[in-house]
Every structure is written in C-alpha cells, then in structure tokens.
N, CA and C atoms of all chains as a GROMACS GRO file, in nm:
protein
  576
    1MET      N    1  -1.898   1.450   1.034
    1MET     CA    2  -1.807   1.416   1.062
    1MET      C    3  -1.832   1.299   0.987
    2LEU      N    4  -1.806   1.129   0.958
    2LEU     CA    5  -1.815   1.094   0.917
    2LEU      C    6  -1.775   1.094   0.762
    3ASP      N    7  -1.827   1.223   0.653
    3ASP     CA    8  -1.824   1.262   0.543
    3ASP      C    9  -1.672   1.329   0.571
    4GLU      N   10  -1.671   1.397   0.695
    4GLU     CA   11  -1.563   1.471   0.667
    4GLU      C   12  -1.440   1.365   0.760
    5TYR      N   13  -1.394   1.211   0.812
    5TYR     CA   14  -1.337   1.121   0.797
    5TYR      C   15  -1.309   1.009   0.669
    6ARG      N   16  -1.431   1.022   0.563
    6ARG     CA   17  -1.378   0.989   0.455
    6ARG      C   18  -1.328   1.079   0.375
    7SER      N   19  -1.354   1.218   0.358
    7SER     CA   20  -1.301   1.255   0.285
    7SER      C   21  -1.170   1.287   0.289
    8SER      N   22  -1.094   1.245   0.457
    8SER     CA   23  -0.991   1.283   0.453
    8SER      C   24  -0.880   1.130   0.404
    9ILE      N   25  -1.000   0.995   0.461
    9ILE     CA   26  -0.963   0.849   0.348
    9ILE      C   27  -0.898   0.873   0.212
   10ASP      N   28  -1.062   0.947   0.169
   10ASP     CA   29  -1.004   0.916  -0.045
   10ASP      C   30  -0.815   1.083  -0.071
   11ASN      N   31  -0.844   1.106   0.030
   11ASN     CA   32  -0.739   1.207   0.005
   11ASN      C   33  -0.593   1.098  -0.003
   12ILE      N   34  -0.586   1.113   0.150
   12ILE     CA   35  -0.422   0.933   0.192
   12ILE      C   36  -0.463   0.870   0.076
   13ASP      N   37  -0.600   0.807   0.046
   13ASP     CA   38  -0.622   0.708  -0.090
   13ASP      C   39  -0.480   0.738  -0.245
   14ALA      N   40  -0.578   0.888  -0.185
   14ALA     CA   41  -0.512   0.952  -0.388
   14ALA      C   42  -0.367   0.941  -0.429
   15ALA      N   43  -0.298   1.008  -0.231
   15ALA     CA   44  -0.167   0.982  -0.206
   15ALA      C   45  -0.119   0.903  -0.222
   16LEU      N   46  -0.191   0.777  -0.173
   16LEU     CA   47  -0.076   0.628  -0.202
   16LEU      C   48  -0.119   0.620  -0.329
   17ILE      N   49  -0.189   0.625  -0.385
   17ILE     CA   50  -0.204   0.541  -0.545
   17ILE      C   51  -0.134   0.671  -0.587
   18HIS      N   52  -0.069   0.795  -0.594
   18HIS     CA   53   0.017   0.815  -0.624
   18HIS      C   54   0.181   0.802  -0.640
   19LEU      N   55   0.190   0.698  -0.463
   19LEU     CA   56   0.292   0.681  -0.441
   19LEU      C   57   0.350   0.559  -0.545
   20LEU      N   58   0.208   0.491  -0.450
   20LEU     CA   59   0.301   0.339  -0.514
   20LEU      C   60   0.305   0.365  -0.746
   21ALA      N   61   0.254   0.421  -0.785
   21ALA     CA   62   0.313   0.433  -0.936
   21ALA      C   63   0.469   0.468  -0.925
   22GLU      N   64   0.473   0.558  -0.868
   22GLU     CA   65   0.639   0.629  -0.877
   22GLU      C   66   0.668   0.550  -0.802
   23ARG      N   67   0.653   0.452  -0.770
   23ARG     CA   68   0.762   0.391  -0.715
   23ARG      C   69   0.778   0.279  -0.802
   24PHE      N   70   0.649   0.266  -0.863
   24PHE     CA   71   0.674   0.100  -0.988
   24PHE      C   72   0.775   0.204  -1.084
   25LYS      N   73   0.727   0.358  -1.125
   25LYS     CA   74   0.851   0.388  -1.245
   25LYS      C   75   0.924   0.354  -1.179
   26VAL      N   76   0.965   0.354  -1.012
   26VAL     CA   77   1.151   0.326  -1.062
   26VAL      C   78   1.152   0.213  -1.044
   27THR      N   79   1.074   0.129  -0.944
   27THR     CA   80   1.136  -0.061  -0.963
   27THR      C   81   1.115  -0.115  -1.118
   28ARG      N   82   1.064  -0.005  -1.194
   28ARG     CA   83   1.131  -0.029  -1.364
   28ARG      C   84   1.262  -0.001  -1.453
   29ARG      N   85   1.270   0.096  -1.369
   29ARG     CA   86   1.390   0.124  -1.393
   29ARG      C   87   1.489   0.066  -1.336
   30VAL      N   88   1.502   0.007  -1.245
   30VAL     CA   89   1.559  -0.025  -1.177
   30VAL      C   90   1.593  -0.222  -1.245
   31GLY      N   91   1.494  -0.273  -1.238
   31GLY     CA   92   1.544  -0.384  -1.331
   31GLY      C   93   1.563  -0.356  -1.512
   32ALA      N   94   1.517  -0.270  -1.510
   32ALA     CA   95   1.620  -0.202  -1.723
   32ALA      C   96   1.760  -0.206  -1.635
   33HIS      N   97   1.779  -0.141  -1.503
   33HIS     CA   98   1.901  -0.097  -1.569
   33HIS      C   99   1.988  -0.200  -1.477
   34LYS      N  100   1.963  -0.341  -1.412
   34LYS     CA  101   1.978  -0.475  -1.367
   34LYS      C  102   1.964  -0.538  -1.548
   35VAL      N  103   1.925  -0.536  -1.570
   35VAL     CA  104   1.949  -0.579  -1.740
   35VAL      C  105   2.074  -0.539  -1.782
   36ALA      N  106   2.017  -0.433  -1.743
   36ALA     CA  107   2.140  -0.297  -1.889
   36ALA      C  108   2.346  -0.351  -1.778
   37ALA      N  109   2.370  -0.321  -1.725
   37ALA     CA  110   2.487  -0.366  -1.619
   37ALA      C  111   2.475  -0.559  -1.561
   38GLY      N  112   2.446  -0.659  -1.647
   38GLY     CA  113   2.434  -0.794  -1.617
   38GLY      C  114   2.458  -0.769  -1.486
   39LEU      N  115   2.367  -0.753  -1.380
   39LEU     CA  116   2.318  -0.776  -1.262
   39LEU      C  117   2.205  -0.922  -1.189
   40PRO      N  118   2.244  -0.964  -1.103
   40PRO     CA  119   2.136  -1.010  -1.106
   40PRO      C  120   2.038  -0.992  -1.030
   41PRO      N  121   1.885  -1.009  -1.046
   41PRO     CA  122   1.748  -1.023  -1.041
   41PRO      C  123   1.743  -0.952  -0.892
   42ALA      N  124   1.767  -1.046  -0.821
   42ALA     CA  125   1.747  -1.074  -0.666
   42ALA      C  126   1.885  -1.016  -0.558
   43ASP      N  127   1.812  -1.006  -0.525
   43ASP     CA  128   1.933  -0.900  -0.377
   43ASP      C  129   1.896  -0.917  -0.258
   44PRO      N  130   1.909  -1.044  -0.173
   44PRO     CA  131   1.873  -1.084  -0.058
   44PRO      C  132   1.925  -0.997   0.056
   45ASP      N  133   1.954  -1.020   0.074
   45ASP     CA  134   2.091  -0.838   0.206
   45ASP      C  135   2.004  -0.708   0.152
   46ARG      N  136   1.995  -0.686   0.041
   46ARG     CA  137   1.927  -0.507  -0.013
   46ARG      C  138   1.743  -0.573   0.091
   47GLU      N  139   1.727  -0.672  -0.021
   47GLU     CA  140   1.598  -0.761   0.068
   47GLU      C  141   1.571  -0.734   0.209
   48ALA      N  142   1.667  -0.765   0.268
   48ALA     CA  143   1.649  -0.805   0.406
   48ALA      C  144   1.634  -0.691   0.456
   49ALA      N  145   1.695  -0.586   0.446
   49ALA     CA  146   1.772  -0.467   0.506
   49ALA      C  147   1.608  -0.343   0.475
   50GLN      N  148   1.560  -0.362   0.367
   50GLN     CA  149   1.430  -0.305   0.316
   50GLN      C  150   1.322  -0.320   0.439
   51VAL      N  151   1.296  -0.522   0.437
   51VAL     CA  152   1.247  -0.544   0.568
   51VAL      C  153   1.246  -0.473   0.722
   52GLN      N  154   1.401  -0.479   0.758
   52GLN     CA  155   1.362  -0.452   0.811
   52GLN      C  156   1.391  -0.274   0.916
   53ARG      N  157   1.439  -0.181   0.722
   53ARG     CA  158   1.360  -0.072   0.799
   53ARG      C  159   1.213  -0.009   0.795
   54MET      N  160   1.140  -0.083   0.715
   54MET     CA  161   0.976  -0.077   0.705
   54MET      C  162   0.941  -0.156   0.793
   55ARG      N  163   1.019  -0.215   0.890
   55ARG     CA  164   0.941  -0.254   1.020
   55ARG      C  165   0.999  -0.122   1.060
   56ASP      N  166   1.090  -0.074   1.151
   56ASP     CA  167   1.127   0.043   1.175
   56ASP      C  168   1.030   0.108   1.233
   57LEU      N  169   1.024   0.189   1.088
   57LEU     CA  170   0.960   0.291   1.012
   57LEU      C  171   0.799   0.253   1.051
   58ALA      N  172   0.718   0.185   1.094
   58ALA     CA  173   0.616   0.090   1.092
   58ALA      C  174   0.599   0.140   1.239
   59GLU      N  175   0.696   0.153   1.313
   59GLU     CA  176   0.635   0.098   1.486
   59GLU      C  177   0.683   0.256   1.515
   60SER      N  178   0.776   0.389   1.453
   60SER     CA  179   0.807   0.468   1.521
   60SER      C  180   0.615   0.515   1.442
   61ALA      N  181   0.569   0.484   1.330
   61ALA     CA  182   0.474   0.596   1.303
   61ALA      C  183   0.364   0.490   1.350
   62GLY      N  184   0.353   0.430   1.466
   62GLY     CA  185   0.200   0.373   1.502
   62GLY      C  186   0.183   0.221   1.486
   63LEU      N  187   0.240   0.172   1.417
   63LEU     CA  188   0.183   0.153   1.240
   63LEU      C  189   0.230  -0.056   1.314
   64ASP      N  190   0.159  -0.147   1.280
   64ASP     CA  191   0.147  -0.296   1.300
   64ASP      C  192   0.260  -0.346   1.268
   65PRO      N  193   0.413  -0.347   1.273
   65PRO     CA  194   0.531  -0.374   1.264
   65PRO      C  195   0.527  -0.496   1.111
   66VAL      N  196   0.440  -0.580   1.178
   66VAL     CA  197   0.412  -0.719   1.115
   66VAL      C  198   0.320  -0.706   0.984
   67PHE      N  199   0.195  -0.569   1.008
   67PHE     CA  200   0.140  -0.550   0.859
   67PHE      C  201   0.208  -0.453   0.721
   68SER      N  202   0.347  -0.365   0.810
   68SER     CA  203   0.425  -0.351   0.678
   68SER      C  204   0.518  -0.426   0.640
   69GLU      N  205   0.607  -0.531   0.666
   69GLU     CA  206   0.651  -0.653   0.597
   69GLU      C  207   0.528  -0.681   0.498
   70LYS      N  208   0.415  -0.745   0.564
   70LYS     CA  209   0.287  -0.784   0.429
   70LYS      C  210   0.321  -0.734   0.339
   71PHE      N  211   0.255  -0.569   0.384
   71PHE     CA  212   0.236  -0.472   0.273
   71PHE      C  213   0.400  -0.467   0.226
   72LEU      N  214   0.505  -0.469   0.250
   72LEU     CA  215   0.583  -0.467   0.056
   72LEU      C  216   0.631  -0.538   0.030
   73ARG      N  217   0.585  -0.688   0.129
   73ARG     CA  218   0.574  -0.840   0.027
   73ARG      C  219   0.482  -0.854  -0.078
   74PHE      N  220   0.311  -0.780  -0.106
   74PHE     CA  221   0.239  -0.696  -0.178
   74PHE      C  222   0.258  -0.639  -0.211
   75VAL      N  223   0.362  -0.542  -0.225
   75VAL     CA  224   0.414  -0.457  -0.283
   75VAL      C  225   0.533  -0.559  -0.440
   76ILE      N  226   0.588  -0.589  -0.376
   76ILE     CA  227   0.743  -0.684  -0.420
   76ILE      C  228   0.652  -0.778  -0.553
   77ASP      N  229   0.524  -0.847  -0.473
   77ASP     CA  230   0.486  -0.893  -0.548
   77ASP      C  231   0.498  -0.877  -0.675
   78GLU      N  232   0.411  -0.700  -0.655
   78GLU     CA  233   0.376  -0.690  -0.806
   78GLU      C  234   0.511  -0.618  -0.855
   79VAL      N  235   0.574  -0.607  -0.871
   79VAL     CA  236   0.673  -0.591  -0.826
   79VAL      C  237   0.736  -0.720  -0.993
   80ILE      N  238   0.744  -0.857  -0.889
   80ILE     CA  239   0.750  -0.938  -0.985
   80ILE      C  240   0.649  -1.007  -1.084
   81ARG      N  241   0.600  -0.935  -1.078
   81ARG     CA  242   0.466  -0.983  -1.214
   81ARG      C  243   0.461  -0.922  -1.310
   82HIS      N  244   0.551  -0.781  -1.262
   82HIS     CA  245   0.596  -0.641  -1.388
   82HIS      C  246   0.667  -0.751  -1.454
   83HIS      N  247   0.816  -0.766  -1.380
   83HIS     CA  248   0.856  -0.812  -1.502
   83HIS      C  249   0.853  -0.995  -1.519
   84GLU      N  250   0.736  -1.042  -1.484
   84GLU     CA  251   0.712  -1.173  -1.571
   84GLU      C  252   0.656  -1.103  -1.681
   85VAL      N  253   0.566  -1.007  -1.672
   85VAL     CA  254   0.470  -0.938  -1.756
   85VAL      C  255   0.606  -0.900  -1.895
   86ALA      N  256   0.670  -0.819  -1.824
   86ALA     CA  257   0.779  -0.750  -1.946
   86ALA      C  258   0.862  -0.902  -2.018
   87GLY      N  259   0.883  -1.035  -1.942
   87GLY     CA  260   0.889  -1.072  -1.976
   87GLY      C  261   1.084  -1.081  -1.998
   88ASP      N  262   1.082  -0.995  -1.896
   88ASP     CA  263   1.233  -0.953  -1.881
   88ASP      C  264   1.413  -1.102  -1.820
   89GLY      N  265   1.277  -1.155  -1.772
   89GLY     CA  266   1.421  -1.216  -1.694
   89GLY      C  267   1.412  -1.262  -1.534
   90PHE      N  268   1.344  -1.116  -1.513
   90PHE     CA  269   1.377  -1.039  -1.382
   90PHE      C  270   1.269  -1.059  -1.302
   91ALA      N  271   1.208  -1.194  -1.270
   91ALA     CA  272   1.173  -1.221  -1.184
   91ALA      C  273   1.164  -1.183  -1.035
   92GLY      N  274   1.322  -1.221  -1.007
   92GLY     CA  275   1.347  -1.199  -0.902
   92GLY      C  276   1.386  -1.095  -0.846
   93ASN      N  277   1.372  -1.039  -0.924
   93ASN     CA  278   1.393  -0.914  -0.863
   93ASN      C  279   1.280  -0.786  -0.794
   94GLY      N  280   1.278  -0.848  -0.676
   94GLY     CA  281   1.149  -0.747  -0.600
   94GLY      C  282   1.202  -0.666  -0.550
   95GLY      N  283   1.186  -0.640  -0.443
   95GLY     CA  284   1.233  -0.499  -0.389
   95GLY      C  285   1.296  -0.354  -0.456
   96GLY      N  286   1.397  -0.414  -0.521
   96GLY     CA  287   1.470  -0.307  -0.636
   96GLY      C  288   1.554  -0.315  -0.540
   97MET      N  289   2.440   0.413  -0.931
   97MET     CA  290   2.272   0.438  -0.980
   97MET      C  291   2.205   0.401  -0.989
   98LEU      N  292   2.218   0.253  -0.876
   98LEU     CA  293   2.087   0.158  -0.837
   98LEU      C  294   2.088   0.229  -0.703
   99ASP      N  295   2.157   0.260  -0.620
   99ASP     CA  296   2.222   0.358  -0.538
   99ASP      C  297   2.102   0.434  -0.496
  100GLU      N  298   2.087   0.527  -0.652
  100GLU     CA  299   2.024   0.677  -0.648
  100GLU      C  300   1.795   0.601  -0.651
  101TYR      N  301   1.835   0.489  -0.751
  101TYR     CA  302   1.725   0.455  -0.746
  101TYR      C  303   1.664   0.404  -0.630
  102ARG      N  304   1.757   0.346  -0.506
  102ARG     CA  305   1.755   0.264  -0.482
  102ARG      C  306   1.645   0.366  -0.309
  103SER      N  307   1.709   0.464  -0.302
  103SER     CA  308   1.748   0.602  -0.221
  103SER      C  309   1.644   0.584  -0.240
  104SER      N  310   1.552   0.655  -0.359
  104SER     CA  311   1.396   0.690  -0.472
  104SER      C  312   1.340   0.656  -0.349
  105ILE      N  313   1.342   0.492  -0.386
  105ILE     CA  314   1.278   0.399  -0.356
  105ILE      C  315   1.222   0.437  -0.170
  106ASP      N  316   1.339   0.393  -0.098
  106ASP     CA  317   1.323   0.418   0.033
  106ASP      C  318   1.254   0.552   0.088
  107ASN      N  319   1.293   0.586  -0.020
  107ASN     CA  320   1.154   0.784   0.064
  107ASN      C  321   1.031   0.707  -0.044
  108ILE      N  322   0.991   0.617  -0.095
  108ILE     CA  323   0.840   0.626  -0.126
  108ILE      C  324   0.816   0.548   0.011
  109ASP      N  325   0.875   0.454   0.042
  109ASP     CA  326   0.792   0.381   0.096
  109ASP      C  327   0.781   0.368   0.301
  110ALA      N  328   0.874   0.458   0.277
  110ALA     CA  329   0.905   0.558   0.483
  110ALA      C  330   0.780   0.641   0.392
  111ALA      N  331   0.746   0.754   0.275
  111ALA     CA  332   0.606   0.833   0.252
  111ALA      C  333   0.448   0.720   0.303
  112LEU      N  334   0.435   0.618   0.240
  112LEU     CA  335   0.420   0.502   0.212
  112LEU      C  336   0.393   0.461   0.328
  113ILE      N  337   0.396   0.453   0.440
  113ILE     CA  338   0.394   0.388   0.598
  113ILE      C  339   0.351   0.473   0.603
  114HIS      N  340   0.416   0.613   0.641
  114HIS     CA  341   0.377   0.713   0.759
  114HIS      C  342   0.158   0.752   0.699
  115LEU      N  343   0.141   0.696   0.540
  115LEU     CA  344  -0.032   0.771   0.496
  115LEU      C  345  -0.069   0.655   0.546
  116LEU      N  346  -0.053   0.550   0.525
  116LEU     CA  347  -0.102   0.445   0.607
  116LEU      C  348  -0.129   0.428   0.715
  117ALA      N  349  -0.004   0.449   0.796
  117ALA     CA  350  -0.033   0.485   0.974
  117ALA      C  351  -0.121   0.591   0.967
  118GLU      N  352  -0.146   0.668   0.882
  118GLU     CA  353  -0.248   0.777   0.925
  118GLU      C  354  -0.358   0.706   0.864
  119ARG      N  355  -0.377   0.666   0.774
  119ARG     CA  356  -0.586   0.604   0.677
  119ARG      C  357  -0.576   0.491   0.806
  120PHE      N  358  -0.479   0.422   0.901
  120PHE     CA  359  -0.588   0.342   0.980
  120PHE      C  360  -0.600   0.441   1.172
  121LYS      N  361  -0.528   0.538   1.152
  121LYS     CA  362  -0.551   0.640   1.338
  121LYS      C  363  -0.740   0.690   1.248
  122VAL      N  364  -0.776   0.713   1.075
  122VAL     CA  365  -0.933   0.780   1.079
  122VAL      C  366  -0.984   0.639   1.082
  123THR      N  367  -0.956   0.573   1.014
  123THR     CA  368  -1.044   0.419   0.984
  123THR      C  369  -1.114   0.413   1.139
  124ARG      N  370  -1.000   0.397   1.241
  124ARG     CA  371  -1.003   0.354   1.374
  124ARG      C  372  -1.137   0.458   1.404
  125ARG      N  373  -1.106   0.615   1.384
  125ARG     CA  374  -1.214   0.690   1.390
  125ARG      C  375  -1.351   0.709   1.383
  126VAL      N  376  -1.318   0.665   1.236
  126VAL     CA  377  -1.483   0.597   1.150
  126VAL      C  378  -1.539   0.440   1.277
  127GLY      N  379  -1.427   0.341   1.287
  127GLY     CA  380  -1.481   0.206   1.385
  127GLY      C  381  -1.559   0.347   1.544
  128ALA      N  382  -1.504   0.402   1.559
  128ALA     CA  383  -1.564   0.443   1.687
  128ALA      C  384  -1.654   0.576   1.647
  129HIS      N  385  -1.653   0.581   1.602
  129HIS     CA  386  -1.762   0.711   1.505
  129HIS      C  387  -1.962   0.601   1.526
  130LYS      N  388  -1.900   0.546   1.448
  130LYS     CA  389  -2.050   0.446   1.367
  130LYS      C  390  -2.031   0.380   1.498
  131VAL      N  391  -1.989   0.319   1.640
  131VAL     CA  392  -2.054   0.203   1.716
  131VAL      C  393  -2.169   0.335   1.757
  132ALA      N  394  -2.077   0.502   1.781
  132ALA     CA  395  -2.086   0.595   1.943
  132ALA      C  396  -2.300   0.633   1.809
  133ALA      N  397  -2.298   0.674   1.690
  133ALA     CA  398  -2.407   0.680   1.621
  133ALA      C  399  -2.503   0.590   1.538
  134GLY      N  400  -2.495   0.400   1.617
  134GLY     CA  401  -2.550   0.326   1.573
  134GLY      C  402  -2.532   0.325   1.448
  135LEU      N  403  -2.480   0.351   1.384
  135LEU     CA  404  -2.459   0.288   1.264
  135LEU      C  405  -2.388   0.182   1.192
  136PRO      N  406  -2.428   0.113   1.074
  136PRO     CA  407  -2.377   0.016   1.071
  136PRO      C  408  -2.204   0.022   1.087
  137PRO      N  409  -2.202  -0.163   1.042
  137PRO     CA  410  -2.006  -0.119   1.008
  137PRO      C  411  -2.006  -0.058   0.846
  138ALA      N  412  -2.095  -0.183   0.810
  138ALA     CA  413  -2.028  -0.217   0.666
  138ALA      C  414  -2.127  -0.101   0.569
  139ASP      N  415  -2.091  -0.079   0.410
  139ASP     CA  416  -2.177   0.048   0.349
  139ASP      C  417  -2.066  -0.003   0.187
  140PRO      N  418  -2.172  -0.089   0.146
  140PRO     CA  419  -2.159  -0.141   0.032
  140PRO      C  420  -2.134  -0.027  -0.118
  141ASP      N  421  -2.226   0.104  -0.066
  141ASP     CA  422  -2.252   0.222  -0.178
  141ASP      C  423  -2.109   0.238  -0.196
  142ARG      N  424  -2.024   0.314  -0.038
  142ARG     CA  425  -1.896   0.356   0.015
  142ARG      C  426  -1.809   0.272  -0.032
  143GLU      N  427  -1.840   0.113  -0.070
  143GLU     CA  428  -1.709   0.063  -0.094
  143GLU      C  429  -1.663   0.035  -0.218
  144ALA      N  430  -1.793   0.075  -0.282
  144ALA     CA  431  -1.845   0.035  -0.469
  144ALA      C  432  -1.740   0.203  -0.495
  145ALA      N  433  -1.767   0.327  -0.446
  145ALA     CA  434  -1.741   0.408  -0.501
  145ALA      C  435  -1.612   0.435  -0.400
  146GLN      N  436  -1.531   0.397  -0.378
  146GLN     CA  437  -1.400   0.359  -0.346
  146GLN      C  438  -1.300   0.276  -0.404
  147VAL      N  439  -1.375   0.227  -0.429
  147VAL     CA  440  -1.305   0.059  -0.556
  147VAL      C  441  -1.276   0.207  -0.691
  148GLN      N  442  -1.428   0.218  -0.756
  148GLN     CA  443  -1.470   0.300  -0.835
  148GLN      C  444  -1.351   0.412  -0.914
  149ARG      N  445  -1.281   0.527  -0.775
  149ARG     CA  446  -1.246   0.629  -0.744
  149ARG      C  447  -1.046   0.601  -0.748
  150MET      N  448  -1.061   0.452  -0.670
  150MET     CA  449  -0.967   0.397  -0.700
  150MET      C  450  -0.894   0.350  -0.797
  151ARG      N  451  -0.932   0.274  -0.883
  151ARG     CA  452  -0.972   0.265  -1.042
  151ARG      C  453  -0.908   0.367  -1.163
  152ASP      N  454  -0.976   0.437  -1.128
  152ASP     CA  455  -0.973   0.605  -1.181
  152ASP      C  456  -0.872   0.657  -1.131
  153LEU      N  457  -0.814   0.707  -1.055
  153LEU     CA  458  -0.697   0.798  -0.967
  153LEU      C  459  -0.516   0.703  -1.039
  154ALA      N  460  -0.537   0.525  -1.032
  154ALA     CA  461  -0.504   0.413  -1.085
  154ALA      C  462  -0.395   0.492  -1.231
  155GLU      N  463  -0.498   0.487  -1.303
  155GLU     CA  464  -0.565   0.508  -1.448
  155GLU      C  465  -0.460   0.607  -1.529
  156SER      N  466  -0.528   0.804  -1.458
  156SER     CA  467  -0.444   0.886  -1.456
  156SER      C  468  -0.290   0.877  -1.410
  157ALA      N  469  -0.276   0.814  -1.294
  157ALA     CA  470  -0.149   0.761  -1.215
  157ALA      C  471  -0.059   0.699  -1.329
  158GLY      N  472  -0.083   0.653  -1.428
  158GLY     CA  473  -0.015   0.520  -1.507
  158GLY      C  474   0.030   0.364  -1.422
  159LEU      N  475  -0.071   0.329  -1.365
  159LEU     CA  476  -0.119   0.273  -1.227
  159LEU      C  477  -0.192   0.160  -1.304
  160ASP      N  478  -0.123   0.052  -1.302
  160ASP     CA  479  -0.320  -0.108  -1.308
  160ASP      C  480  -0.374  -0.052  -1.233
  161PRO      N  481  -0.485  -0.020  -1.248
  161PRO     CA  482  -0.616  -0.059  -1.221
  161PRO      C  483  -0.666  -0.178  -1.168
  162VAL      N  484  -0.638  -0.288  -1.167
  162VAL     CA  485  -0.660  -0.376  -1.086
  162VAL      C  486  -0.551  -0.372  -1.011
  163PHE      N  487  -0.464  -0.316  -1.055
  163PHE     CA  488  -0.345  -0.344  -0.864
  163PHE      C  489  -0.441  -0.216  -0.782
  164SER      N  490  -0.481  -0.172  -0.836
  164SER     CA  491  -0.517  -0.035  -0.694
  164SER      C  492  -0.648  -0.097  -0.568
  165GLU      N  493  -0.704  -0.179  -0.709
  165GLU     CA  494  -0.806  -0.272  -0.648
  165GLU      C  495  -0.749  -0.358  -0.484
  166LYS      N  496  -0.685  -0.453  -0.621
  166LYS     CA  497  -0.595  -0.503  -0.460
  166LYS      C  498  -0.494  -0.467  -0.316
  167PHE      N  499  -0.459  -0.351  -0.437
  167PHE     CA  500  -0.436  -0.301  -0.303
  167PHE      C  501  -0.532  -0.229  -0.196
  168LEU      N  502  -0.721  -0.167  -0.264
  168LEU     CA  503  -0.750  -0.124  -0.176
  168LEU      C  504  -0.802  -0.244  -0.088
  169ARG      N  505  -0.844  -0.374  -0.161
  169ARG     CA  506  -0.871  -0.436  -0.070
  169ARG      C  507  -0.812  -0.534   0.096
  170PHE      N  508  -0.616  -0.509  -0.006
  170PHE     CA  509  -0.541  -0.508   0.125
  170PHE      C  510  -0.555  -0.458   0.201
  171VAL      N  511  -0.577  -0.333   0.243
  171VAL     CA  512  -0.626  -0.207   0.316
  171VAL      C  513  -0.694  -0.318   0.372
  172ILE      N  514  -0.843  -0.317   0.327
  172ILE     CA  515  -0.916  -0.248   0.401
  172ILE      C  516  -0.981  -0.443   0.454
  173ASP      N  517  -0.862  -0.502   0.387
  173ASP     CA  518  -0.903  -0.608   0.551
  173ASP      C  519  -0.768  -0.592   0.615
  174GLU      N  520  -0.708  -0.538   0.680
  174GLU     CA  521  -0.558  -0.475   0.768
  174GLU      C  522  -0.729  -0.412   0.843
  175VAL      N  523  -0.830  -0.371   0.783
  175VAL     CA  524  -0.922  -0.257   0.855
  175VAL      C  525  -1.003  -0.343   0.925
  176ILE      N  526  -1.068  -0.475   0.863
  176ILE     CA  527  -1.110  -0.545   0.921
  176ILE      C  528  -1.048  -0.646   1.089
  177ARG      N  529  -0.916  -0.687   1.030
  177ARG     CA  530  -0.895  -0.687   1.108
  177ARG      C  531  -0.779  -0.629   1.265
  178HIS      N  532  -0.836  -0.480   1.264
  178HIS     CA  533  -0.825  -0.396   1.366
  178HIS      C  534  -0.977  -0.386   1.442
  179HIS      N  535  -1.079  -0.422   1.349
  179HIS     CA  536  -1.206  -0.395   1.460
  179HIS      C  537  -1.201  -0.579   1.533
  180GLU      N  538  -1.204  -0.696   1.474
  180GLU     CA  539  -1.124  -0.803   1.459
  180GLU      C  540  -1.130  -0.816   1.641
  181VAL      N  541  -0.957  -0.757   1.642
  181VAL     CA  542  -0.869  -0.750   1.740
  181VAL      C  543  -0.950  -0.616   1.859
  182ALA      N  544  -0.965  -0.568   1.750
  182ALA     CA  545  -1.051  -0.458   1.889
  182ALA      C  546  -1.222  -0.440   1.976
  183GLY      N  547  -1.310  -0.605   1.907
  183GLY     CA  548  -1.395  -0.651   1.929
  183GLY      C  549  -1.553  -0.555   1.848
  184ASP      N  550  -1.476  -0.515   1.833
  184ASP     CA  551  -1.618  -0.384   1.838
  184ASP      C  552  -1.753  -0.466   1.759
  185GLY      N  553  -1.686  -0.584   1.709
  185GLY     CA  554  -1.859  -0.603   1.678
  185GLY      C  555  -1.864  -0.505   1.544
  186PHE      N  556  -1.747  -0.477   1.451
  186PHE     CA  557  -1.706  -0.386   1.360
  186PHE      C  558  -1.626  -0.430   1.165
  187ALA      N  559  -1.614  -0.626   1.261
  187ALA     CA  560  -1.554  -0.697   1.150
  187ALA      C  561  -1.589  -0.650   1.018
  188GLY      N  562  -1.696  -0.587   0.940
  188GLY     CA  563  -1.777  -0.598   0.826
  188GLY      C  564  -1.690  -0.408   0.770
  189ASN      N  565  -1.636  -0.372   0.892
  189ASN     CA  566  -1.589  -0.215   0.803
  189ASN      C  567  -1.473  -0.170   0.782
  190GLY      N  568  -1.468  -0.202   0.675
  190GLY     CA  569  -1.335  -0.269   0.610
  190GLY      C  570  -1.330  -0.068   0.526
  191GLY      N  571  -1.354  -0.025   0.439
  191GLY     CA  572  -1.264   0.090   0.370
  191GLY      C  573  -1.348   0.265   0.452
  192GLY      N  574  -1.390   0.219   0.563
  192GLY     CA  575  -1.393   0.342   0.614
  192GLY      C  576  -1.531   0.412   0.538
   0.00000   0.00000   0.00000
C-alpha cells in the first residue's frame, strides 16, 4: 500500500518537475519579449490577477489558497533569480 | 505575443495547482496509513531517494537541480504543516 502511494507521489512529482521546466521556458520568453518590446519588467495588475486566479483554482481543487499563493511567490522568486543571473535588468519581472 | 505567453503560463499554473492538490491527497493517505500500520513518520532513505530522483528529472527536463530540491523541500514543509494541523503526531513525515 505504501509503495503504491509512493509510486503515485513519484509520478505526480515527475509531472510537476516537467511542468515547472516548461513554465520557466515561457517566462524566459516573456523576459526576452519584454526587453525587445521595451516593456517594463513588473506588471502589478497581472501579478494581482495571477494571485487571485491561483487562489480560486486552489479552492476549487481542495488546496489551501494560502499555500497556492505561497507557491506562486516561490515560483516567481525563481523567475526573478533567472533574470538576475541573465543580467537582463529584468529582476523585477516575476510572474510573467 | 505577451497574451499568448501568459495564457500558456496560466494553463501551466492551473495544471500545477491541480497536481499539487492531488499530491497532498496522497500524502494525507500516507500519513493515515503510517498511523494505522504503526510505521514511523520519517523515512530518511525514502527522502534521500526522492531528492536524487527530483534532481535527475530536473536535469533531463532542463530545470536547475538545485531548484528542484528547493521545490521538494517547499512541498514537504507543507506536508509537515498538514500533519501538524491534523495533530496526528506525524509532523516528521515529509515526502511521503
């Protein structure tokens, strides 16, 4: 039984990792696009909409909305770190 | 273009939230199973295997392995919080 649960957790974790890899591919494109288009890195309205959407999705999925917001923040922090490493001056560009 | 990227990000985020919700359902079952079976909450060997697996998956997916480990830790912290809230004495039971 424990092995069966763990195999489900491992499958879910693999899916999560692959989705996160894909998400960072898209946010890298967003950063490059914003640089090319001369758009500002941060977009507070977009970020607020993302937070609200994540909370709504979490509630409908039976997940703690507070956790979903923490999760979005965790991912955004990594996006910011990518921009810092890339040195593209887009450290403020979080959620994409 | 930006709208298109953002719609991809939103789709990926929705998938992530639903997978996380499912993952926590399984870890709750793991916790209940361990209590019923009298198994210890923590399993350092399992956790070490999970970390290594996440890092390997991350590398093959083009994701920073360090981030994948941070992500696993982030999720495990939430699992521990669930056990604390549940008061099942399983606060040490992280990765499942």
